N, C-alpha and C positions, 0 to 999 in steps of 0.2 A: 542535409546530412551527407550528400554524395559529393564530398570535397576532400582533398588530400589530408586535411587536419583530422578527418574521421579515423584514418588508419592507425594512428599511434594508440588509440584507446580501444581498438577492436581486435579480435583474434586474427582478422585478415592480415594483420602485420606480418604473420609468419610466412604468408605466400610471397610478400614483398622481400622477404629476407634471402630468397634464393634467386639465382640467375638461370639455372638450368630448368627447362620446361617440365621435364619428368620429375625433377626434385620438387618443384612447386606443386605438381598434381598429387604426389604421394604425401608430402607434408601437409598439404591442404586437406586431404581426406582425413588424416588423423586429427587435424585441427577441428574440422567441421563435426566429426563424430563426437568430439568431446566438448563441443560448444553448447554447454548446458549449464545454465545458472548465471551468476554475476560475471560480467565480462572480465573484470580484473582477476578473479579466481581462475577462470578458464585460461587466461593468458599465462598465469603463473604455472598451471598444471601442463599446458602444452610446452612451455619452456622446459619444464622438468623432464618431460618425455623426450623431447628433441635433444636435450643435453645428454640423456642416457645413450642416444644414438650419435653423440659427438657432432650433432647438427649435420650429419651426413646420412639422412634416412635411406637413400637408395643403396648406398654402400652397406649400411647395417642390414637392410632387408635382403639384399642380394647375397650376402655372405653369412646370413644368420644360420646357426646350427644350435643344437641343444646346449652346447657349451656356453652360448651367449645368453641363455635364459636368466642367469643371475643379474644381468644388467637391467632387467625389468622388475626384479624382485622389490617389493615394497611400494610400487607405484599404485596410487589410488586417487580417484576423482569421482566424487559422488558414488554411484553404484559401479563405476569402472574399477577393475583391479588388474594386477599383473597378468592373471590368467586370460582376461579379455584381450589385452594388448598382445599377448603371446599369439593368440589365434588370429588376430588381425594381421600381424606380421607374417605369420605362416601362410595365410591366405593370399595376401598381396604378393608374397614371393612366388607363389604358384601362378598367379595371374601374370606376372612379368615374365616368368618362364614360358608360359603357353601363348601369351599375346604380345610379348616384347614391351609394350607400353600400356600404361593404365588407360589411356584414351582409347586404344584399340579395343580394350575389354568393354568400355562404356559403349563404343560404337556397335559392337556385336550385340550387346543387350538391347540397344535402341532398335537395331534391325530385327531382332527376334520379337520385340514387343509389337512392331508394326505387322509382322507376319502373323503373329498369334492374336492380334487385336487385344492386347493386354496393356495395363499401365507400365510405363518404363520401370518404375521402381519395384514393381512386383516381379518383373523378370530379373532386374538387378539383384534382388534379394535371393531369388532362386539360384541364379548362376554364381553368386558370391559364395554361397554355402555349399555348392556342389563339390568343391575340392576336398573338404573334410566333413563328411556327414556326422562325424563324432563330435563336432563342436557343440558344447553345452548350450542349453536353452538360454542361460543367463547372458551368454555372449551374443546370441542371435537377437535378443531383444534390443540391442543397441543399434541394430540396423532396421529402420522402420519398413513396414510393408503396407502399401495402400489396399492390398487385397484382403487385409485383415483390419482395415479401418485406420491405419496409421497416417498421420498427416505428412510424414516424410520431410519435416521441417529442416532437419540438418542436412539431408541429402540434397534438397533443392537449394539450400543456402550454398552448399559446395558447388553446385552447378551455376548458381548466380555468380559466385566468385570466379569460376574458371571459364565460363562461356562469355559472359558480358565483358565489354571493355570499358574504359573510362578512367577517371582519376582514382577510383577505389578498387573496382574489380579488375582482374588481371588478364582475362582473355587468353588463358594458357591452353585451352582446348577449343576445337571448332567442329566436333562431330555432330552438333545440332545447332540450330539457330536460336537466338535469344527468345524468339516468339513462342518457343515450346517450353520455356522454363515456367514452372508454377511458382507462385510466391511462397517463401518460407513462412509458414503460419505459426509464429510464436505467440505468446500470451499478449504481447503489446500490440502486434498487428491485428490479432483477432478482436481484442477489446475495442480498438479504434475503428475497425471495420464494422462492428455492430453499432457503434455510436453514429457512424455515417450512413447506416442503413444498407451497407454493401453486402452483408450476410445476415441471415435470420436464424440460421442453425445455432443451437446452443452449445453443442460439443465441438471441440477443436479437433475434428477428425478429417478424413479424406474427403467426405461429402462437403464439409465446410470449405475446404481448399477448392474444390471444383466450383462451388457456388461463388466464391470470391473471384476466381479466375474468369468466370463468365462476365463479371462486371469490369474487371481490369482490362480485358482484351477489347472492350468497347472504347476505353480511354486511349489505349495504344496497343493495337494488335501485334506490333512488331517487337515490343519489349515490355510486356506486362509486369515482369518481376521488379522493374525499377521502382515501382511504387512501394516496395519494401522500405526504402529509405524514407519516403514521406510518412507512411503510417508509423514506422518505428520512431521517427523524429517527433511526430505529434504526441506519441505516447510518453516520450521523455519530456516534452515541452508543450503541455496542453494549452498554454496561453497563445500558442501560434494559431490555433484554430478559432475562427469566428464562430460564435455560438449559433448563428443562423444555419450552419451546416449540420448541427447535431440533431439527428432524428430520433435518437434513442438514448436516454440518460440512464437506463437501467442496465 
């Protein structure tokens, strides 16, 4: 699955649509945050959002005022609506004002997570919503928090996209090594992991992510998240897997 042909049918295509690193990182965050459901629908919705920004997300966010709110009106994707996008835009605007780059904000979160001995995404969640305490709960739910059991699938997919290099992932950030990226635990990856006996936990939560990570770092401690491609691919193409490797058919 980790081949250039994968790009055209996956939301990661939007990261390949930009040349500027910061544009990639910001557009990629919106893309990952909305990567929920059938990929073709996600692609259509991300295109809708970026088109509202004239495919210039940095310019749109940097110059955003209340007068621009109408450009987001009517946007909807599953439980996302224009109010959620409004708060994401406002927050990233503040991040860029205070940290200059989105990567610098991530690096600060990583440093704080090490100092505080907390999961990276728990600190990211806390710092992300620090700028506007009034952000409604419905918007906060779109950013997962491992300290509340969230699997952080979309956040770690974003980091896989932007930290790893290769024919698919873009390596647009370098604040952490690929060895620290947890695998994005979507339903396909979780199902195949259980079939292969890699995880025993029934819930697709943060504990399941940690359990799976312990197995994947044995296979490749330098790049455990690369197995996302293999597990996702087997989920779409079950005939690829020799039945002798299946330990759990339930």
